[in-house]
C-alpha positions as CSV (number, residue, x, y, z in Angstrom):
1,M,84.7,115.5,79.5
2,A,81.8,113.1,78.7
3,F,81.6,109.8,80.6
4,D,82.1,107.9,77.4
5,Q,85.5,109.7,76.8
6,M,86.8,109.0,80.3
7,N,89.3,106.2,81.0
8,I,87.3,103.8,83.1
9,K,90.3,101.6,83.8
10,D,92.2,104.4,85.3
11,M,89.2,105.4,87.5
12,L,88.8,101.8,88.6
13,C,92.5,101.6,89.6
14,D,92.1,104.7,91.7
15,M,89.0,103.3,93.3
16,Y,90.7,100.0,94.2
17,D,93.5,102.1,95.8
18,I,91.0,104.2,97.7
19,Q,89.2,101.0,98.8
20,R,92.4,99.5,100.1
21,Q,93.5,102.6,102.0
22,V,90.0,103.1,103.6
23,K,90.1,99.5,104.8
24,Q,93.6,100.0,106.3
25,A,92.4,103.1,108.0
26,K,89.5,101.1,109.5
27,L,86.9,103.5,108.0
28,Y,85.3,101.1,105.6
29,D,82.4,100.2,107.9
30,K,81.9,103.7,109.2
31,P,78.7,105.7,108.2
32,K,79.1,107.8,105.1
33,D,77.8,110.9,106.9
34,N,76.8,112.2,110.4
35,N,73.1,112.1,109.7
36,G,72.5,108.7,111.1
37,S,72.8,106.9,107.8
38,S,73.1,103.1,107.8
39,I,75.0,103.3,104.5
40,T,78.8,103.0,105.0
41,I,81.8,104.5,103.3
42,G,82.5,100.9,102.0
43,D,79.0,100.7,100.5
44,C,79.6,103.9,98.6
45,I,83.0,102.7,97.3
46,E,81.6,99.4,96.3
47,N,78.8,101.1,94.4
48,V,81.2,103.3,92.5
49,I,83.4,100.2,91.7
50,E,80.4,98.2,90.5
51,Q,79.1,101.0,88.3
52,L,82.6,101.4,86.7
53,E,83.0,97.7,86.2
54,Q,79.5,97.6,84.6
55,E,80.5,100.4,82.2
56,L,83.6,98.4,81.2
57,T,81.5,95.3,80.6
58,N,79.1,97.4,78.5
59,R,82.0,98.6,76.4
60,G,83.2,95.0,76.0
61,E,86.5,95.7,77.8
62,E,88.1,93.3,80.2
63,I,88.2,94.1,83.9
64,W,91.5,93.7,85.7
65,R,91.2,93.7,89.4
66,Y,94.0,93.9,91.9
67,I,93.8,90.9,94.2
68,E,95.1,91.4,97.7
């Protein structure tokens, strides 16, 4: 399935859920790998969320974000 056919809002909802669970598990600030990376799991999640939000903006769709 091409990116332009995917439901970005569903993917964002999933990513917000993942973000919340990773924070609760206290993994958000942990490195993304075991290779000495300074990039955290949270950095990766935020990057994916930002890219999906940008795609929605490019499509002219409204972004609904779950507020904790």
